[in-house]
C-alpha positions as CSV (number, residue, x, y, z in Angstrom):
1,X,117.3,193.4,200.1
2,X,120.0,195.0,199.1
3,X,123.2,194.6,201.3
4,X,124.9,198.3,200.6
5,X,125.8,199.5,203.6
6,X,126.8,196.9,205.1
7,X,129.8,195.9,202.2
8,X,130.8,199.5,202.5
9,X,131.4,198.8,206.2
10,X,133.3,195.7,205.5
11,X,135.7,197.7,203.2
12,X,136.6,200.1,205.3
13,X,137.2,198.0,207.9
14,X,134.0,199.6,210.7
15,X,132.1,196.3,210.3
16,X,132.4,194.8,213.2
17,X,131.6,191.2,211.8
18,X,132.3,191.1,208.1
19,X,135.6,191.4,207.5
20,X,136.8,190.6,211.4
21,X,138.2,188.3,212.6
22,X,137.3,185.7,214.8
23,X,139.4,183.8,217.6
24,X,139.6,180.0,217.8
25,X,137.1,178.3,220.2
26,X,139.1,176.2,221.8
27,X,142.6,175.2,222.2
28,X,142.8,171.5,222.1
29,X,142.6,169.7,218.4
30,X,139.4,168.6,216.8
31,X,137.7,165.7,217.1
32,X,139.5,164.5,213.6
33,X,142.7,165.1,214.9
34,X,143.8,168.3,213.1
35,X,144.4,171.3,215.2
36,X,142.2,174.1,214.1
37,X,143.4,177.1,212.0
38,X,145.3,180.3,212.4
39,X,142.6,181.9,210.8
40,X,139.0,182.7,210.9
41,X,136.0,183.2,208.8
42,X,136.1,185.4,205.8
43,X,133.6,187.4,203.5
44,X,133.9,189.6,201.0
45,X,131.3,191.5,198.9
46,X,131.1,192.9,194.8
47,X,128.6,195.1,195.0
48,X,128.0,196.0,191.6
49,X,127.9,191.9,190.9
50,X,125.8,191.6,194.6
51,X,127.9,188.6,195.4
52,X,129.0,187.8,198.6
53,X,131.7,185.3,199.3
54,X,132.3,184.0,203.0
55,X,134.8,181.4,204.1
56,X,133.6,179.1,206.3
57,X,135.0,176.0,208.4
58,X,133.9,172.7,206.9
59,X,135.2,169.4,207.3
60,X,138.3,170.2,208.7
61,X,139.5,173.0,206.1
62,X,138.0,176.3,205.1
63,X,135.6,176.7,202.0
64,X,134.6,179.4,200.8
65,X,130.6,180.1,199.9
66,X,129.7,182.3,197.3
67,X,126.1,184.0,197.4
68,X,124.2,186.6,195.9
69,X,123.5,189.4,198.4
70,X,119.2,189.6,198.4
71,X,117.5,187.5,201.1
72,X,114.2,186.9,201.7
73,X,112.3,189.2,203.4
74,X,108.7,190.0,205.3
75,X,107.6,192.3,203.1
76,X,105.5,193.9,205.5
77,X,108.1,194.7,208.5
78,X,110.8,195.8,205.5
79,X,112.8,192.9,207.7
80,X,114.9,190.2,207.0
81,X,112.5,186.7,207.3
82,X,114.7,184.6,209.3
83,X,117.8,186.1,211.7
84,X,119.1,189.6,211.6
85,X,121.0,192.2,213.8
86,X,119.7,194.2,216.4
87,X,120.3,197.0,213.6
88,X,117.7,197.6,211.4
89,X,120.4,199.0,208.9
90,X,122.8,196.1,208.9
91,X,122.9,193.1,206.9
92,X,125.5,190.9,207.7
93,X,123.7,188.7,210.0
94,X,121.3,187.8,207.1
95,X,124.6,187.3,204.5
96,X,126.3,184.8,207.3
97,X,122.9,182.4,207.6
98,X,122.0,182.8,203.7
99,X,125.7,181.6,203.3
100,X,125.5,178.8,206.2
101,X,121.6,177.7,204.7
102,X,123.5,177.0,200.9
103,X,126.2,175.4,202.2
104,X,123.4,173.0,204.3
105,X,120.7,173.0,201.2
106,X,118.3,175.5,202.6
107,X,116.7,177.2,205.1
108,X,115.4,174.4,207.0
109,X,118.3,172.2,207.3
110,X,119.2,174.9,209.4
111,X,116.3,175.8,211.2
112,X,116.9,175.9,215.3
113,X,120.4,175.8,214.8
114,X,123.2,174.9,217.0
115,X,126.1,177.2,219.2
116,X,129.0,175.3,218.9
117,X,128.5,173.8,215.2
118,X,128.4,177.2,214.5
119,X,131.2,178.9,216.5
120,X,133.1,175.7,214.2
121,X,131.8,177.8,211.3
122,X,132.8,180.5,212.1
123,X,136.5,180.3,213.6
124,X,138.0,176.7,212.8
125,X,138.1,175.9,216.9
126,X,136.8,172.7,218.6
127,X,133.0,173.5,220.8
128,X,132.7,172.0,223.9
129,X,130.0,171.9,225.9
130,X,129.7,172.1,229.9
131,X,126.6,171.5,231.8
132,X,125.1,174.0,234.3
133,X,125.8,172.5,237.4
134,X,122.0,172.5,238.4
135,X,121.6,170.8,235.2
136,X,123.9,168.0,236.3
137,X,122.7,167.5,239.9
138,X,119.4,166.9,238.0
139,X,121.0,164.7,235.5
140,X,122.4,162.5,237.9
141,X,118.7,162.1,239.9
142,X,120.2,164.1,242.9
143,X,117.3,166.8,242.6
144,X,119.4,169.3,244.8
145,X,122.3,172.2,244.6
146,X,125.1,171.7,242.7
147,X,128.2,170.8,245.2
148,X,130.8,173.8,246.1
149,X,133.6,171.4,244.0
150,X,130.9,171.1,241.2
151,X,130.6,174.7,241.0
152,X,134.3,175.5,241.3
153,X,134.8,173.1,238.1
154,X,132.2,174.5,236.2
155,X,133.7,177.8,236.7
156,X,137.0,177.1,236.7
157,X,136.4,175.5,233.1
158,X,134.6,178.7,232.2
159,X,138.2,181.0,233.2
160,X,140.6,179.1,231.6
161,X,139.1,179.1,228.1
162,X,138.5,182.5,228.5
163,X,141.8,182.9,229.3
164,X,143.5,181.3,225.8
165,X,141.2,183.4,224.5
166,X,138.0,181.5,223.7
167,X,134.2,182.4,222.4
168,X,132.2,181.2,225.2
169,X,128.5,181.1,225.3
170,X,125.3,180.5,227.4
171,X,122.8,178.3,225.6
172,X,119.3,177.8,227.6
173,X,118.8,173.9,227.9
174,X,121.7,173.1,225.5
175,X,122.2,173.6,221.8
């Protein structure tokens, strides 16, 4: 499957993902002690060569992963076999996943994934998990509804993160 349409959108600035700027997830220092970088994931596409280069934040620095623009497809459904965008003519999700799979050695190595780590790959920002109040109550063995203070703390932390421009994701069952 060729990604020419999404590449044209990226070159003209109409793509919401390839070439887009993403903000860092959290303004606190990452666990390795360095500040989160001021830039974000970037992609470049050479349609003549059929090559995509995507920069991802890995081990404290930006690394460019170069791959071809062909993705594994379900031949009957004529769609990418793994991740895909809702818009069937958009290839950026499949190309980004291919770059991450190449970085980690295979699609199998990234099966299931981790939302926090994915946000870090894209933004270079620090990620942390906030347990939902009911899950926190069950984990503590209380088995009852969370206290008003626990709920206020949880939503206060989310509000503060959003005010800093953080990326926030809700994931069922944790990730």
